[in-house]
C-alpha angles and dihedrals in degrees: 000000000000121000116199123217090241091057092045092054090057094058113112091208090060090050090049092050094047092049090048092051090047091052093050092048091047091050092048092051096046104039121104115234112223116218090200098071115162113252102192135048119201123193114204114217096209104075101357091256120160117222125186115207126186 
């Protein structure tokens, strides 16, 4: 079964995938990288609260 390029460009799934890839690339290029990333996660046993400590 041959699929032509014209037919492929009309596929909504291809458009969805291309838009998704573009959004991830845009986010990766525009996000600010924080140098103060937390390096330890502590789970408190009292109320099940999650606390992130640097």
